[in-house]
Structures are given as C-alpha cells and as structure tokens.
Backbone as CSV, one residue per row, in Angstrom:
resi,resn,N_x,N_y,N_z,CA_x,CA_y,CA_z,C_x,C_y,C_z
1,UNK,-92.191,-121.521,-153.682,-92.669,-120.648,-154.736,-91.895,-120.946,-156.020
2,UNK,-92.554,-120.856,-157.116,-91.990,-121.139,-158.418,-90.988,-120.036,-158.802
3,UNK,-89.768,-120.412,-159.181,-88.716,-119.445,-159.544,-89.136,-118.624,-160.750
4,UNK,-89.771,-119.258,-161.706,-90.203,-118.545,-162.904,-91.215,-117.449,-162.538
5,UNK,-92.109,-117.756,-161.605,-93.114,-116.786,-161.180,-92.460,-115.598,-160.466
6,UNK,-91.473,-115.858,-159.616,-90.762,-114.796,-158.906,-90.040,-113.898,-159.907
7,UNK,-89.370,-114.496,-160.871,-88.636,-113.740,-161.878,-89.590,-112.887,-162.709
8,UNK,-90.705,-113.440,-163.135,-91.685,-112.700,-163.930,-92.270,-111.533,-163.143
9,UNK,-92.602,-111.754,-161.880,-93.152,-110.700,-161.024,-92.127,-109.590,-160.805
10,UNK,-90.878,-109.949,-160.580,-89.815,-108.965,-160.361,-89.583,-108.126,-161.617
11,UNK,-89.509,-108.768,-162.763,-89.305,-108.038,-164.017,-90.480,-107.125,-164.329
12,UNK,-91.679,-107.564,-164.035,-92.862,-106.733,-164.274,-92.815,-105.471,-163.417
13,UNK,-92.261,-105.558,-162.221,-92.165,-104.396,-161.340,-91.023,-103.462,-161.754
14,UNK,-89.928,-104.003,-162.244,-88.748,-103.210,-162.589,-88.900,-102.519,-163.946
15,UNK,-89.529,-103.142,-164.914,-89.602,-102.612,-166.267,-90.197,-101.206,-166.336
16,UNK,-91.335,-100.897,-165.687,-91.839,-99.517,-165.759,-90.881,-98.493,-165.153
17,UNK,-90.195,-98.857,-164.080,-89.243,-97.927,-163.471,-88.075,-97.674,-164.406
18,UNK,-87.584,-98.712,-165.052,-86.467,-98.578,-165.982,-86.868,-97.707,-167.164
19,UNK,-88.056,-97.929,-167.700,-88.527,-97.125,-168.829,-88.633,-95.658,-168.455
20,UNK,-89.176,-95.365,-167.273,-89.312,-93.980,-166.826,-87.947,-93.322,-166.655
21,UNK,-86.994,-94.068,-166.107,-85.647,-93.542,-165.915,-84.989,-93.239,-167.250
22,UNK,-85.103,-94.130,-168.208,-84.506,-93.910,-169.524,-85.121,-92.703,-170.209
23,UNK,-86.433,-92.523,-170.108,-87.079,-91.360,-170.714,-86.642,-90.074,-170.030
24,UNK,-86.494,-90.090,-168.735,-86.081,-88.899,-168.002,-84.665,-88.481,-168.370
25,UNK,-83.794,-89.438,-168.616,-82.412,-89.144,-168.977,-82.312,-88.742,-170.439
26,UNK,-83.061,-89.373,-171.319,-82.953,-89.124,-172.754,-83.567,-87.788,-173.160
27,UNK,-84.623,-87.335,-172.502,-85.302,-86.105,-172.912,-84.398,-84.886,-172.823
28,UNK,-83.698,-84.600,-171.716,-82.818,-83.434,-171.688,-81.666,-83.546,-172.677
29,UNK,-81.148,-84.736,-172.890,-80.042,-84.906,-173.831,-80.481,-84.552,-175.240
30,UNK,-81.695,-84.928,-175.624,-82.193,-84.608,-176.956,-82.369,-83.098,-177.112
31,UNK,-82.849,-82.420,-176.086,-83.031,-80.979,-176.139,-81.686,-80.276,-176.244
32,UNK,-80.728,-80.708,-175.477,-79.403,-80.097,-175.511,-78.749,-80.284,-176.866
33,UNK,-78.908,-81.438,-177.456,-78.306,-81.695,-178.754,-78.950,-80.845,-179.845
34,UNK,-80.231,-80.542,-179.704,-80.932,-79.758,-180.711,-80.441,-78.309,-180.721
35,UNK,-80.120,-77.755,-179.577,-79.670,-76.367,-179.466,-78.450,-76.287,-178.556
36,UNK,-77.265,-76.589,-179.090,-76.072,-76.530,-178.236,-75.741,-75.095,-177.841
37,UNK,-75.095,-74.938,-176.715,-74.675,-73.605,-176.278,-73.495,-73.142,-177.126
38,UNK,-73.453,-71.839,-177.385,-72.369,-71.270,-178.173,-72.661,-71.305,-179.661
39,UNK,-71.605,-71.271,-180.451,-71.729,-71.241,-181.908,-72.091,-72.620,-182.443
40,UNK,-73.013,-72.648,-183.402,-73.311,-73.891,-184.118,-73.880,-73.555,-185.492
41,UNK,-73.799,-74.529,-186.379,-74.298,-74.360,-187.742,-75.312,-75.440,-188.073
42,UNK,-76.262,-75.064,-188.930,-77.144,-76.048,-189.540,-76.622,-76.240,-190.959
43,UNK,-77.375,-76.854,-191.809,-76.933,-77.044,-193.191,-76.703,-75.741,-193.927
44,UNK,-77.453,-74.697,-193.579,-77.346,-73.449,-194.330,-77.166,-72.195,-193.473
45,UNK,-77.377,-72.293,-192.170,-77.353,-71.106,-191.315,-76.381,-71.261,-190.150
46,UNK,-75.911,-70.111,-189.637,-75.025,-70.078,-188.472,-75.758,-69.373,-187.334
47,UNK,-75.601,-69.897,-186.108,-76.292,-69.368,-184.936,-75.331,-69.272,-183.755
48,UNK,-75.704,-68.421,-182.791,-75.046,-68.413,-181.493,-76.141,-68.567,-180.455
49,UNK,-76.033,-69.594,-179.605,-77.011,-69.837,-178.553,-76.406,-69.427,-177.222
50,UNK,-76.922,-68.315,-176.658,-76.467,-67.832,-175.349,-77.306,-68.537,-174.287
51,UNK,-76.725,-69.530,-173.643,-77.412,-70.317,-172.617,-77.242,-69.631,-171.270
52,UNK,-78.320,-69.043,-170.782,-78.278,-68.361,-169.495,-79.657,-68.408,-168.865
53,UNK,-79.679,-68.336,-167.582,-80.944,-68.273,-166.871,-81.170,-66.916,-166.230
54,UNK,-80.188,-66.020,-166.367,-80.294,-64.722,-165.694,-80.713,-63.581,-166.624
55,UNK,-80.958,-63.864,-167.887,-81.403,-62.834,-168.817,-80.315,-61.899,-169.307
56,UNK,-79.059,-62.213,-169.029,-77.958,-61.326,-169.420,-77.789,-61.259,-170.936
57,UNK,-77.238,-60.142,-171.369,-76.886,-59.953,-172.780,-75.363,-59.866,-172.844
58,UNK,-74.782,-60.559,-173.811,-73.324,-60.625,-173.913,-72.852,-60.161,-175.285
59,UNK,-71.564,-59.849,-175.350,-70.949,-59.497,-176.627,-70.185,-60.714,-177.137
60,UNK,-70.430,-61.048,-178.402,-69.688,-62.123,-179.053,-68.900,-61.536,-180.213
61,UNK,-67.821,-62.211,-180.562,-67.076,-61.851,-181.767,-67.461,-62.848,-182.845
62,UNK,-67.938,-62.329,-183.958,-68.357,-63.165,-185.080,-67.205,-63.214,-186.066
63,UNK,-66.765,-64.423,-186.375,-65.642,-64.621,-187.291,-66.176,-64.827,-188.703
64,UNK,-65.755,-63.939,-189.587,-66.194,-63.998,-190.976,-64.969,-64.012,-191.884
65,UNK,-65.212,-64.261,-193.149,-64.130,-64.221,-194.127,-63.921,-62.764,-194.501
66,UNK,-63.139,-62.078,-193.694,-62.930,-60.643,-193.781,-62.760,-60.144,-192.362
67,UNK,-62.946,-58.855,-192.111,-62.813,-58.361,-190.735,-63.928,-58.923,-189.824
68,UNK,-63.512,-59.450,-188.676,-64.487,-59.930,-187.694,-65.258,-58.740,-187.129
69,UNK,-66.408,-59.019,-186.518,-67.181,-57.952,-185.888,-67.801,-58.450,-184.588
70,UNK,-68.154,-57.483,-183.711,-68.784,-57.827,-182.447,-70.285,-57.623,-182.548
71,UNK,-71.015,-58.424,-181.767,-72.477,-58.370,-181.784,-72.988,-58.619,-180.372
72,UNK,-73.998,-57.869,-179.953,-74.638,-58.064,-178.663,-75.782,-59.067,-178.849
73,UNK,-75.793,-60.127,-178.028,-76.844,-61.149,-178.135,-77.493,-61.373,-176.774
74,UNK,-78.773,-61.657,-176.804,-79.521,-61.982,-175.600,-79.632,-63.481,-175.424
75,UNK,-80.390,-63.909,-174.436,-80.563,-65.341,-174.179,-81.204,-66.048,-175.370
76,UNK,-80.795,-67.284,-175.580,-81.371,-68.095,-176.657,-80.586,-67.982,-177.948
77,UNK,-81.212,-68.446,-179.022,-80.569,-68.494,-180.335,-80.606,-67.149,-181.037
78,UNK,-79.470,-66.785,-181.629,-79.374,-65.597,-182.474,-78.845,-66.036,-183.828
79,UNK,-79.584,-65.702,-184.874,-79.149,-66.027,-186.230,-78.036,-65.081,-186.636
80,UNK,-76.919,-65.639,-187.092,-75.762,-64.819,-187.469,-75.663,-64.608,-188.968
81,UNK,-76.237,-65.509,-189.734,-76.170,-65.391,-191.186,-75.994,-66.747,-191.835
82,UNK,-75.668,-66.700,-193.081,-75.448,-67.916,-193.846,-74.192,-68.637,-193.347
83,UNK,-74.267,-69.942,-193.203,-73.102,-70.696,-192.721,-71.939,-70.646,-193.714
84,UNK,-72.208,-70.301,-194.954,-71.118,-70.186,-195.923,-70.318,-68.896,-195.717
85,UNK,-70.866,-67.935,-194.959,-70.187,-66.657,-194.729,-69.662,-66.494,-193.311
86,UNK,-70.124,-67.336,-192.371,-69.721,-67.235,-190.961,-68.792,-68.387,-190.624
87,UNK,-67.615,-68.060,-190.089,-66.617,-69.084,-189.767,-66.698,-69.536,-188.315
88,UNK,-67.292,-68.728,-187.436,-67.391,-69.074,-186.022,-67.816,-67.867,-185.221
89,UNK,-67.986,-68.062,-183.914,-68.328,-66.964,-183.006,-67.980,-67.405,-181.603
90,UNK,-67.569,-66.450,-180.766,-67.238,-66.772,-179.380,-67.494,-65.573,-178.470
91,UNK,-67.737,-65.883,-177.199,-67.977,-64.881,-176.162,-66.658,-64.166,-175.879
92,UNK,-66.708,-62.819,-175.798,-65.478,-62.050,-175.578,-65.280,-61.654,-174.120
93,UNK,-66.233,-61.993,-173.245,-66.057,-61.717,-171.828,-66.674,-60.422,-171.338
94,UNK,-67.530,-59.800,-172.153,-68.158,-58.538,-171.759,-69.674,-58.635,-171.896
95,UNK,-70.349,-57.878,-171.052,-71.800,-57.751,-171.151,-72.151,-56.535,-171.982
96,UNK,-73.361,-56.492,-172.488,-73.800,-55.316,-173.244,-75.175,-54.862,-172.786
C-alpha cells in the first residue's frame, strides 16, 4: 500500500475528531471568560457574578471610596454601579 495514501486516509479520519475536540474545549472557556465568577469590571461598570447552581442568595461586601456596604445578591450577574466608584466586592460568608 502506498504510504502517502495511508497518511492521507489517517489524517482525513483524525481531522474531524480534532476539530470537534477543540470546539468542545474552547466553548466553555469563552463563556467563562465572558462572565467570571465574583467581582469584575467592564470599561464603565462594576459587577458581581454569583456562580451557583443551587439558587442561593449571598451577602457581599461592596468596596467603595468611602464606607463599604453589604448587598444581597442572587445567582448570576448583579450590577454594582459605575466602575469609577466601585473598588471591589467579595463574599462575606453569609446567606441572605
């Protein structure tokens, strides 16, 4: 059998599997990068993303330029305000 033919046939069989694997790995990574868990900022806004599958609501401490405050947040993204006014936010270990 011709070596070139064997190589071409093998590559033709492997390429679709490799493409599917790369897409399967890249898709969740892109989603995670778009909405990271915890505090994050965009160009103009600050958010807290509570990543949970159980529907729990938690208390976070929002760090501002002035007295910090606590806020109850549910699953998913919560808008905290302008990124120029919010310095950070973190989970304080309590449910609400």
